[in-house]
C-alpha positions as CSV (number, residue, x, y, z in Angstrom):
1,M,-0.2,0.0,0.0
2,S,1.1,3.4,-0.8
3,Y,-0.2,7.0,0.4
4,E,-2.0,7.2,-2.6
5,L,-5.6,7.1,-1.0
6,A,-4.8,9.7,0.9
7,Q,-3.5,12.1,-1.6
8,K,-7.0,11.3,-3.3
9,Y,-8.3,12.4,-0.2
10,A,-7.0,15.3,-0.1
11,D,-8.0,16.3,-3.6
12,F,-11.0,15.0,-3.7
13,Q,-13.6,17.8,-3.7
14,I,-17.6,16.7,-3.6
15,P,-19.9,17.9,-6.2
16,K,-21.0,21.9,-6.7
17,E,-24.4,21.2,-6.3
18,I,-24.0,19.3,-2.8
19,K,-22.0,22.0,-1.5
20,Q,-24.4,24.5,-2.1
21,A,-27.1,23.0,-0.5
22,Y,-25.0,22.7,2.2
23,K,-24.5,26.5,2.2
24,S,-28.3,27.0,1.9
25,G,-28.9,25.5,5.2
26,V,-29.8,22.0,3.4
27,Q,-28.5,19.2,5.3
28,L,-28.2,16.1,3.4
29,V,-26.9,13.4,5.1
30,G,-24.9,14.5,8.2
31,S,-22.3,16.8,8.5
32,L,-19.9,18.0,5.2
33,G,-17.0,16.0,6.4
34,F,-19.3,13.1,7.1
35,T,-20.9,13.7,3.0
36,K,-17.0,14.2,1.8
37,M,-15.7,10.8,3.2
38,M,-19.2,8.8,2.7
39,M,-18.7,9.8,-1.5
40,F,-15.4,9.8,-1.5
41,A,-15.2,5.5,0.2
42,N,-17.7,5.0,-2.3
43,E,-16.1,6.3,-5.6
44,N,-13.0,4.8,-4.7
45,Q,-14.0,0.9,-3.2
46,I,-12.8,1.7,0.5
47,T,-11.8,-2.1,2.1
48,N,-11.1,-2.7,5.3
49,D,-7.7,-3.7,4.5
50,D,-7.5,0.1,3.7
51,I,-9.0,1.4,7.3
52,D,-6.9,-1.3,8.7
53,Y,-3.8,0.2,6.8
54,Y,-4.1,3.8,8.0
55,M,-5.8,3.4,11.1
56,N,-2.6,1.4,11.9
57,R,0.1,3.5,11.2
58,K,2.4,5.7,13.7
59,P,1.4,9.0,13.8
60,Q,4.9,10.0,13.2
61,R,7.1,10.6,9.8
62,Q,7.8,7.8,8.4
63,E,11.1,7.1,6.3
64,D,10.0,7.5,2.6
65,E,7.4,9.8,2.7
66,T,7.9,13.8,3.1
67,V,6.2,16.4,5.8
68,E,3.7,17.2,3.3
69,Q,2.6,13.4,3.1
70,M,2.7,12.6,6.4
71,K,-0.2,15.7,7.3
72,L,-2.2,14.4,4.5
73,R,-1.9,10.9,5.8
74,G,-2.9,12.0,9.3
75,K,-5.6,14.3,8.1
76,F,-7.2,11.0,6.3
77,S,-6.6,9.1,9.2
78,Q,-8.3,11.1,11.5
79,A,-11.7,11.0,9.1
80,L,-11.4,7.4,8.7
81,Y,-10.9,7.1,12.9
82,K,-14.4,9.7,13.0
83,Y,-16.4,7.7,10.3
84,R,-15.0,3.9,10.6
85,A,-18.3,2.8,12.1
86,Y,-20.0,3.8,9.3
87,L,-17.2,2.7,6.4
88,Y,-15.7,-0.8,8.5
89,D,-17.3,-3.8,6.8
90,Y,-18.3,-5.7,10.0
91,S,-20.2,-8.6,8.0
92,V,-17.0,-10.4,7.3
93,Y,-16.8,-11.2,10.5
94,E,-19.9,-12.6,11.3
95,K,-19.5,-16.6,12.1
96,Q,-20.4,-18.6,9.6
97,N,-22.1,-22.2,9.7
């Protein structure tokens, strides 16, 4: 895995129509951050492995990353942590008979 998901998340923009709806006071699903994460996860097919990878990275700079990459990864990890209950697929852990 690489830092490409964190970079994609940083570059991801929600559609202008949705931003305008929030500005006019219409709350569609949840907060703007929640909407961004859900749309991003749906578009990029975030898996449990992706979530686990970013959640288990140390919050310090890795040898192969720049300071900016570390900051992007940190913001992405925080967003994943905040919304993991909505993103994580717990059905893979259900007992199978």
